[in-house]
N, C-alpha and C positions, 0 to 999 in steps of 0.2 A: 675797310670792311665793305663787302658787297651787299647792296640792298636795292632791288629793282623789281619791276614787273615787266614781262615781255609777253604781249598779247598779239597773236598773229591771226588776222582774218584768213578765211579760206583762200587758197590759191591753186588753180588748176592750169598747168602749162602743157601744151602739146606742141612738140617741135619736130619738124621733118617733112618729107615729101608726102606723107599720108595724112597730114594734119587737117587738110580741108575736109576730108571724109569724116574726121573726128569732130569737126565743127558741126556737121550735119547730125551726128550722133548726139552731141551735147545739146543742140537745140531740141531734139526729140526728147531727150532725158528731162529737160526742163519744161516739157509740154508746150513748146513754142511752135506755131504753125504759120505765122505771118511776120517773118523777120524783115527788117528794112536795113539796108546798108547806108551808112553815113560816111562820105568820103569827099575828097577834093576832085576838081575837074580832071586833072591828069590821070589819077587812078581810075576814074569812071570810064576812061577810054582805053584802058590797058588790057592786054591779053590775059594778065593774071586775074583781073576781075571777071573777064568772060569765063574763065575756067571755074571761078567760084560760083558764078550764076548757074553754070551747067551742073556743078556738083550738088547745089542746094535744090535745084529744080523748083517744085511747087511750094517749098518752104519759104522761098524768097518772095516777098510782097512788093518789092520795089527798091530803087536806088536813088538817093538824093545826093547830089554833088555840092552840098551847101557848106562844107567845111572850108574855112579861109584861114590864112595866116593870122595869128594872134586871136583867133576865135571871136570875131565881132558879133555883137548882139543880133545884127541883121541876119547873119548866117544861122544863128541859133534859132531865131524865129522862123526862118524858112524851113529848117529841119523839123521843128515842132509841128508846123502846119502839115508837112508831108507825112509825119508819123500819124497824125490825127486822121488825115484823109485816107491813108492806107490801112487804117485800123490795125496798126502794128502791135504785136505782142512780144517783140524783142528788137534790140538794136545791135547791129554789128558795125563797129567803128573800124574802118579800113584806112590805114595811113599812118601819119605821125601823131604827135601830141595834140595838134589842133583838131584832128578828126575825133580823137577820144574825148577831148574837152567839149567839142560841139555836141557830140552824141549824148554825153552826160547832162549838159546844160539843157538840151532840148527835152530830154526825159523829165528833168526837174520842172521845166516850164509847163510841159504838157500835163503833168500830174498835179502840180500845185495850183495851176490856173491863175497865176498872178504874174505881173511883170517882173523880170529878173531883179531890178533895183529894190523891189520889196522883199526879196529873198536873200540878199547878200549880207555878208558880215560888215558891221559898221564900227568905226572908232567912236567911243563915247566921249563926252566933254572931259571926263576924268582920266582919259588916256587908255582906258581899258577897251577891250573889243567884245562886241556882242554878236553872236552867230545864231540866227533864228533856227528853230527846230523845224525841219521839213518832213512832215509826218506822213504825207500821202504815199501809197505804194508806187514804186517806180518800175518801168520796163526793165527786164534783165538785160545786162550789157555783155557783149562779147567783143573781143578785139583781135584783129589781124594786123600786126605791125608792119610798117615799111621802114621805120627809123628806130634808133635806140633811145626811146623816150621813157622817162620815169613816170609819165602821166598815166601809163596803161594800168598801173596797180593802185592808183590813188582814189580817195573819196572826195578830195577837194577839186574844185572847178573854178577857173578864173577866166572871165570873158571881158571884152572891152566895149563900152557904149559909144554912141556917136560923138561924145565929147572927150574921147580918149581916156575915160576913167576906167580903172580896173575894178571889176565887180567880182568878189570872191564868194563862192558858195561851198557849203560842206554838207554832204549827205552820204553816210555809209551805205545806204541802199543802192547807190550807183556804182559801187565797186564791180569790176568785171567778174562775171561768173567764170570765165576762162579766157586764156590767151593762146593764140595759134600762130606759131612762128614757122612760116613757110618760105623756102629759099626764093621762089618766084616773086613773092611780094617784097622780100628784103632787097632783092636786086633792082627794084624799080626806082629807088630814091636817088636824087643827084648826090654826088660825092660831098658837096659843100653842106648839104642838109644833114647827111650822116655825121659829118664832123661837128657841126654846131650842136646837134642833139647829144652827141657823145660828150662834148665839153660841158654841157649842162649837167649831165649825169656825173661827170668827174667832179665838178665844183660842189654839187650836192653831197657826194660821198665824202669829200674832204671836210665840208662844214659839219656834217652829221658826226663824223669821227671826232671832231673837235668838241662836240657838245658834251657837257657834263652828264647829260641824260643818256648817253650812248651805253647800252648794256652789252654783255659778252656775245649774245646772239646777233644783235645788230652789227657789232664790230666785225664778226666773221663775214657777214654778208657784204659789208662795205669794203673791207680790205680786199676781198676777192674781186669785187667790182673794179677796184683800182688796178689790180693786177691784170685783169682782162683788158681794160682800157689801154694800159701802157703797152701790152703785148700786141694789140690788134689795131690801134687807131691808124697808124701809118700804113699798115697792110690794107685796111679797108679803103684807103684813098686810091689804091691801085685797081679797085674793082673786085677785090677778093670777096666773094659772097660769103664764104665760110667765116672770114674775119668779121664781116658785118653781122652775121648771126651771133657770133660770140659777144659783140658789142650790145646787141639786143638783150642777151642774157645778162650782161653787166648792168644794163639800165633797169631790168626787172629786179635784180638783186639790190641795186641802189634804191629803187623805189620802196622796196620792202624794208631796207635798212634804215631809211629816213623816217619811218613811221614813229619811232620812239624819240630820237633826239631832234628830228626835223632839220631843216636847213636854217640858214642865218643871213648875215648881212650881205654877202655877195649876191644871193638870190633876190633879196629886197632891192638892191641897187640895179640889178639886171632887169627887174620888173619895171622900175621907174625909167630906166634909160632905153631899154630895148624897143619899147613901143614908140618912144619919142624919136629915136634915131632910125627906126625901121631896120635895125640890125638884130639878128637872132639872139635870144637870151643867152645861149651857150657861149657865143663870142664875147658878149659883154661880161658874163661870168668870169671867163678866162682873163679878161683885162683887169678886173677889180679884185679877183681872189687873193693874189699875194698881198695886196695892201689891206684887205679886210683881215687876213690872217695875222698880219703884223699888229693891227689894232687889237685883235682878240688875244694876242700872245700873253699878256699878263695873267690871264685866267685859263689858258689852254696849254700851257707849257708841258704839263704832265701827259698830254695826249699826243704830243709830237712823235713819240716813239712808234705808234701804230701807223701813222701816215708815212713816215720815213721807211718803215719796214715794208709796207705794201708797195711802195714805189721803188724798192730795190736799194734803199739806202743802208741796209744792214740792220742788225739788232745789237749794236754795240752797247756798252754800259751807259746808263742814263747821262752821266756827266759828259760823255763824248758824242752824244747824238747830234747829228747835223741839224741846223735850223730847218724845220718843215717848210716854212714859207719859201726858203731858198731852193729846196728840192723841187717844190711845185713850180716855182718861177723858172727854174732851169728846164724842166719838162715842157712847159708851155712855150718857152723861147725857141724850142726846137721845132715848133710847128709853124706852118706858113699862115699866120693869122695876124690881125692888128694887135699891137702891144699896148697902145695908150688910147685913152678916150678921144683925144684930138684926132686920132687916126680914123675914127668912124664918124667924124663930122660933128662932134659935140663941141660947142663953143664954151669958153670959160664962163661967160655970162649966164649960161644955162644951168650951171651947177647948183645955184641957190634954189631954183624951181624944182630941180631933180631931188634935192635934199628934202624939200617940203613934201613932195609927193611920196617919197620913201617913208616918211614918218607916219603916213596913214596906212601902211601895209601891215597886215596882221602878222606876217612872218618876222617883223622886227622885234616882236615880243619874245621870240624864241632864240635870239642871238645869244651866244655864250656870254658875252660881256654886255651889260645893259647900255642902251643908247638913251641918254638923258635929254638931249636936245639936238637940233639940226646942226649946231656948230661941230659936233663930233663927226657927223656925216660929211660936212664940207672939208674937213681936214683929210679924210680918206679920199674924197672925190678929187681934191686938188692934187694929192699924191698920185692918183691914177691917171690924171689928165696929162 
């Protein structure tokens, strides 16, 4: 019997050559007169950003190129200071997931007037997680993507401090007011960055489809995200901008589809491994995903059919459905990416520390099959190594 709630926050997406003009209109519609762009150094020097500056004219109060890979706290602090000095009344994140996360975290820091460690989610001694309520009003967020990141539609934000600790914050008031998909910006990202961001969306979609909390609406979004990724990932590697645009659409669909069921163990391990190895989360996700699927299989078997169907495995009678983890593994094996953790420089002796770090990640509480202790994680990590 079906029983669920599907609650969707507002989403405004503008896609095409005229989307920059629409951004100007959306800023005006929201009463914004001093918008600040948060981006990385490469984008700050691009022709695409020059065109955006020209389009926005006096509505643009400045540009800060403070976004960095993995969104370090130092970059967030730099962005927050810039927003304050510019008297910003809106934030435009231009770039990939790190730009969006830096923009959100800077808005939180500016509004709450506290250090980020005081605002993040914590694991309590009893194993439960506590997420502080961030009540101060936040600057409205707008996004111009360059990569297929699920971060653009999220309310959660994760940054890293100087000790490499992951600080997770949650504030629904930092959801993007609108997203603007423009081909000139989509074409700026390096191919390897497009691939890793897409693989992150791919793993998130698979994990959310496995979740017992996945409802029919989320299922539709996630299945189509997988179809778009399968059809366009290899094309995007050739520089096909239209294929890249479709991957951005897939990431947006995935971001919305994961709101209900969330992600799970592969994402948790990617968080713990990616920053340690300085390898993109999407690549790590792709390495560990088949093994986390096999771990979850005892409680996700009835969800295999939708994953297999979305990836072109057919919709045969349940008794003859191919193993979803094998379908996923075959798809990933056809890509030019590392296949094992040892291929990205992870030593076997590092696995225990990775497992301990993963146990403190809030997302571990959303895995389809409960993780009782670090030993279960070590079995998965050794299999993926």
